Each structure stands twice: as structure tokens, then as C-alpha cells.
BAMI-743699 format. One record per residue: residue in one letter; y, z, x negated of N, C-alpha, C, CB in turn. Coordinates in pm, whole numbers, plus 50000, padded with zeros to 5 digits. Last residue first. Glycine has a CB too. Example, Ala and Ser with C-alpha at 12.3 -4.5 7.8 and 13.67 -1.06 7.14 Angstrom:
BAMI-743699
S497755070848715498945071448633500035078748710499405057248592
A494315078048681495505078048770496705078048680495535090548869
***
This chain:
BAMI-743699
P121571491140723120761498940820119911489940907121671507440910
S121291477440388121881477340523120981484840620122111462840572
K119851476540156120761487940175121311488840316121901487040079
K118501452640180117731464840168118591477240196117091465840029
L120591434340176119801435640296119011448840296118851423840308
T121411437039910122351440340019121581442740149123381428940038
K119151427739784119561441439761120511446139872120241442739623
A119201401139867118081409639907118421424439889116831406039827
A121411391439733121471392539879120371401639930121361378639944
A120391391939474121551400039506121671402039656122821393439452
A118311373439501117991387239464119151396539498117661388239314
Y119751350339556118831355439656118491370139628117541346939659
A121101346639317121861349139439120971355239547122501336239489
K118931342239142119881353139118120631356839246120891349239009
E117681319539253116941332039243117881343939224115951331439127
Y119781300139234119181303839362118521317639355118151293339405
D120571291938988121371302439052120711307739179122751297239085
G118901271638916118881283738835119631295238897119441280938701
P121031246539038119711249838985119771261938892119111237838912
K123401259139275123161252239148121781256039096124261255839044
P122711257339628122931264939504122691256239382122011277239500
I124201243639890123231239539789123511247239660123281224239764
G124441258640223124911251040108123811248540008126051258340041
L123481289340308124241278240361124841270840242125361283040460
I120591308440340121471301540247122151289940318120691296640124
R119851340340475119941325840495120971319840399120321322540641
I117711365840522118691360840425118701345740440118341365340277
Q117051390740775116941377340718118021374940613117031366840828
G117381413540926116151412240848115971398740782115001414840935
Q119931411141028118801410241118117491407441044119041399341221
G121471396340736121461404440856120241401940941122681401940936
V123491375240550122521386140541122601394540667122761394840416
L124101344040429124221352340548123111362740543124141343740679
F125771329640164124581336940205124901345240327124051345940090
Q126831297440051127091310040119125771316540160128001307940244
A127681277839769126661282339863127021295939921125281282939795
K129341262239609129921271639705128911276339810131111265239774
H129651253239266128851253539389129341264839479127351255339356
K132001235939092131641249239137130881248739269132881257939151
K132681209339056131661215238968131161228839019132221216938827
E133281180439255133511194539226132341200439147133721202439358
K132731155039334132911157139191133141171839155134081148839142
A132661155739607131401152439537131501155039387131031137839562
W135381160439665134381170839690133111168339611134051171539839
A136491135439600136901147339527135881158539543138271152139573
A135231119339789135041116439648135401128739563135891104339606
Y136211130840026134781131539997134491128739850134021121640084
P139011125440008138511139240013137021140339979138751145040150
G138861095839997139431104139893138911118439894140911104339905
A137701087440242137061084140115137551093140002137301069540080
F138761089940490138231102140430137571099540295137241108640524
A139451064740567140521074740565140081087640497140991077740708
P137091050340587137861049440462139001059640454138431035640448
D134161062740708135571061940743136421061640616135981073740834
F131671065240584131911054140676133401051940703131181056640806
V130231072740284131391075840368131701063540453132641079940280
T127281085840165127911073640217129041077840310126871064640292
L125531099839899126621101839994127191088340034127711110839935
K122001103639849123291097539821124271100039935123131082539798
Q119131115839669120001116239786121371110439752120151130739840
N117841117039428117641105139510118601104439628116221104739560
K118301142039315119031130539263118881117939349118581127539125
S118741168939553117941161239459118621147839430116521158939514
G120801180939698119801189339637118951182039535118931195039741
R124371174739695122981170939720122021179939644122741156439681
F126951182239631126701176939765125241173939795127501164639784
I127241190939369127501200339477127031195439613128961203239483
E124711183339126125911179939201126011188239329125921164939235
T122391186238994123381196638970124661194139049123691197538820
S119181180739146120511176039109121421187939085121091166839219
P115671176739078116831184839116118141178939066116681199039061
E113081164039137114251156539091115531164239125114291142439155
N111051178039252110901174939110112051166439055109591167939087
Q111731179539521111791191739440111741188839291110661201039478
L113621160139710112531158939613112641170339512112561145139541
Y114471155940043114641164539926113401163239838114881179339968
P115151122340161114381134740159114681142840033112871131740167
G118371108940262117201109240177116481122540178117591105940037
D122011112240266120711107740315119601109440212120791093340356
V124871123240404124071124940283122641122340325124251139240217
I127571106140559126191111040565125661112740423125281101340646
A130641106640751129861104840629128461110340648130551111740510
T131581106041013132471102440902131691098940777133441113840873
T130261093641324130251102541208131191097241101128821104041152
L130511074641519130481088541561130411098541446129331090741652
K130471049841394131521052641492131631067541522131261044941621
P128181049341235129511049041170130651052341266129751035541109
L126071051041448126311061441349127711060841285125281060541242
W125241031841619126451039241658126871049341551126221046441789
P122811021741541124021015041492125321021941531124051001041542
W120031033841471121141039541548122471033941499121131055041538
K118321017441321117821024341440118941029041531116981036141400
V120001007741118119180998441197118771005041329117930994041118
L121101030641013122001020641068121251010241151122771013740956
L118821044240917119631049941025120501039241092120511061140971
E118011028240707117161029540825117971034540944116001039140796
E120131032440532119831018840576118961018940701119131011040464
V119971059340477121091054640559120831040540611122391055040479
L116791074240520117681066240439118761060340529116911055040364
Y116341107840653116221093240661117111086640556116601088240802
G117111133540634116041129340546115761114540554114801136940578
S120631141240645119411135840706118401132140599119741123640793
Y123651156340733122581155940633121301151340702122381169940564
V126861144840823125481147340864124561146640742125031137140972
L130191153140902129231150040796127831153840845129571157640665
V133091144241056131731148841083130791143740973131241144041224
D136271147741143135481146741021134101152741046136181153840901
D137561152741379137701139341323136931137341193139141136441300
L137331167841668136681169041537136641155241473135241175141551
G138561162041922139331167341811138661169141677139831179841849
N137001150942124137791162942151138321169842026136961172642229
A135381130542056136411127542156137361139242178135761123842287
R133601143441889134531133641832135681130841928133801120641796
V132141158942066132971165641965133981156041903132101171641856
S130931138642231131821148742285132711155042179131001159542352
T129381123642055130391116942137131401126842190129731109442253
L127631143341958128621137241870129741130541948127951127141779
F126071148342191126831159042126127951153242041125901167742041
E124911123242228125731129142335126621140142278124831134742448
K123481120741988124541111242021125471116842128123941097942069
L121651142042016122611141941906123771132541936121921137841775
A120111133642232120941145642246122001146142137120081158242242
K118961111142104119691109942230120641121642250118711109042348
P117661120741865118821111741859119611110641989118361098241819
Q116141141841727116581142841867117821133841886116901157841906
S115821138041468114571139841544114881141141692113811152241494
F118171137541331117791125341404116401126041466117871113541311
P118361162241197119181159641315118721147641398120601157641274
E115861181441089116241167241083117031163941209114991158041070
G116421214040934115911204541030116331190141001116361208341165
G119931207040913118741211140986117691216740892118161199441065
S123331198140989122181198040901120971202640981122411207240776
I126611188041011125361189141086124201188040988125261178141197
T129911199740993128731195340919127481198041002128631202440781
L133251191941081131941196841121130871191241028131631192841268
A136761198641116135641192741044134331199741082135871193540893
T138981211641199138761198341256137581191241191140011189841242
L140071244741291139281235641209139091222241279137921241941175
N141121269441389142001258241353141301248541257143291263441290
L139481287941492139711288741348140611277541296138381288441275
D139401281241762139731295041725140121296141577138551304241754
K138481254641744139831257641792140281271541749139901256341944
A135851258241658136791250841575138231253941615136531235741587
T134811271741880134811278141749135831271541657133421277641685
A135101251842073135811264542090135901272041957135101273242195
L133371232541967134801229541982135621242241998135031220442101
V130911245941988131411241741857132911239141863130681229041808
T130741248842268130721260542179131311257142043129301265742163
A130751222042351131811231042396131901243442308131581235242542
A128361213142236129631207442193130791216442231129831193442254
V126581227942390126651230442245127971225042190125441224042171
K127041215542632127351229842619127451233742471126271238442689
L126111190342572127521191842606127951206442599127801186242746
P123351194742526124221190442416125701191742446123911176242380
N121761223942637122411211642679123401207242571123141213542816
Q119221236442416120481237842488121001224042529121521245242401
R116581254642279116971242542352118221245042435115821237842443
E115631277642169116731271142100117271258942175116281266941963
K113411286242301114641293942323115851287442259114471307942269
K111411269642200111931267242335113261274242358110921271942438
Q112001258941861111521268841956112141266142094111851283141907
P110961234841614111881239641719111211249541812112431227941800
K110261237641279109631237541411110591243041517108321245841409
F112071238741061111141227541077110641226341221109951229240982
F113621260141003114191250541097113271238441119115541245841046
D112411274140807112331279940941112971270941046113001293540943
P113051261140572111761258040635111631263740775110651263440549
S115481254940412115491259040553114171255940624116641252040627
L115291245440158115901258740174115851263740317117321258440127
C112271230140043113411229940134113941244140154113021223740270
G109961229339895111131234939833112371235039920111421227639710
P108711199340036108451211239955109721216039888107381208239849
C109761189040355109891186740211109621199640134111301181340178
G108971183440630108571195340556108631193640406107201199240595
R108951163940837108781160140697108331172040611110091154540643
S109571169741093108141167941063107891165140916107581156541146
C111711191941239111571182841125110101181941089112411187741002
G113761212241411112831201341434112811191841316113181193841562
T117131222941481115731225341444114841213641486115221238241509
L120311220441326119421216741435117981218441390119681202241482
W123131238141249121801234741198120881232441318121231245941104
I126541233841193125491235241293124181230341231125831227341424
G129711246441091128391241441056127411243541169127881248140929
V133101238141053132081244341137130751238341094132361241941292
R134921242040740134311234640848133551243940943133381224040792
V137191234640478136561244940561136121238440692137531257040588
G136601209640221137411219140296136601229540370138261211840392
P133831187140242135171190340194135861200740282136011177640187
G130441200940247131511192340295132861196340241131551192440444
L128861224840191128391213240268129521205140331127441217840376
A130801255040233129871246640160129511234740249128581254640118
T132241269740405132961264640288132051256840194133611276040213
L132591275640736131631270540639132421264340524130641260140704
P133551303740935133891291840857132801288340755135231293940785
A130701294641130132031291241081132721304141038132871283741189
H127631282141256128351291541170129711285941129127531294841046
I124751281241446126131276441440126901286741358126761274441584
L121301273441439122411281641391123721274141406122191285741245
G119441258341581118981270041506120111279241467118251265741384
V119021240241871120031246041781119491258641714121321249241859
N118181211242004117521223141951118381229041840116101219741899
L119391197542295119631198842152119011211942106121151198242118
D117561178242540118271190042495118451189642344117511202742536
E115971156042568117391154642600118201166742556117561152442748
G113591153242288114031154942427115531154042444113561168242479
L112681147042041112301160142093112831162742234112791170842001
D111221117041957112441123042011112051136042082113171113242108
R109261115841668109271116541814110561123241859108031124241868
E110741097641394110101109341452110141108541604110771122341403
P110091067841211110831074941315110051086841368111181065441430
K109201071440862108941066440996109731074341100107441067041027
L110171063040566110461073940659110321068740801111881079840634
D109221054940278108811050440410108981062040507107351045240409
F111371048240018110771058940096110461053540235111701071340104
P111211032839691111521032739835110791044039906111141019239897
M112651040639384111421041739463111751042139612110601054339421
***
């Protein structure tokens, strides 16, 4: 079934950043830095990050400053891989390109992006994508088509690897059986990083909620 994913309005020259986290052991091979960008008009039912749909003014940052923060985090932890999720990263393509150009030029050689667009659309609209990213998981999340695979939330989504040097690690990661979703608990919030196995979400969330309730 084809998906008519129309281009979103570019949110501006700044990058709308909801979260930067490391080490990230979900959403990509190995250990990585993760960044979640805010702004998404799709609002897929059942999305694990609905609070990243609407960007806030306080989240707007210069993309080069964001790149510097990510690079410093990667250096501190000796990491060379990055995952970008959201939100919809391509709702701010100009700022995203500037950010990607900087991190790629300064040592991050493995960049995975999650997007609600189809990869075919992305390559037409933004042909620089294969040069500045390593791989992409594309397609909207469909709640009625859940997947048990570690790299995607619904069966329609697919993994495309642009850089053949990373084909092996990504193929191995996509075949892994153990889900590695992480939970961040604090400041009155519970946030899920990664894709829980169907049926495990409620159990993990309940356990995290207990931890949150006990925390001061």
C-alpha cells in the first residue's frame, strides 16, 4: 500500500532538539549517541514519542552548536555512531543538513535516521541523504501492523543501508532477537528509547512507573 507523505513545512534554520542521550544501546548497531528532534505533523497513533510532535521555542538551537554538543558527547564516550529520531527529522531539512554535514566531517562515520517519509521520497527531495547518512529506517508507524523485529515498530517500515561498509553490522543488528529498549526515569517523566517487543511495553512501563513513584 503506497503512502502519500507530503512535504512538511520547514520549521526554520534552527534545530528543534527534544533530547540528546548517550550511551544509547537501542536504535542501531553497537553503542551510539542518540538525538531526538521535535516537530511532526503526522501524529501516528500509538507513537512512543508524542511529546516530540510539537516543537517548543525553548528547544530551538543553532545546528552547529548542537553538532558540537553531540561530538563532545561522542568523544567523551569514545563513540563514532549516531541515531537521529523524533519527531520527524526531515521537518527541518535545512538545519538537519547543516547538522549532519558537521558531525560527519568531524568523526561520526555511522549515522542512522528514523523517518516517517518513504526513502524513495527522501532521495527525490533531498539527494544529499546517502552522502550524509549511513542508513535509514523509513515509513510511518502503523499501530495495526506491529513488528517483532528489533529495528522497526511496524511491518511496513524498512531498513535501507547506503554505505556498503556498514552493510554487515546493520544486517546483523536487524536480525537480533533481544530487544534493547531503554527507559529514562526522572523529572516526573518516563521516556522510552528504542522499540519494545510487542507485549513488553506495558510491563516495562509499569516497572519504570514504580521506580518513578519511589524516587524523591
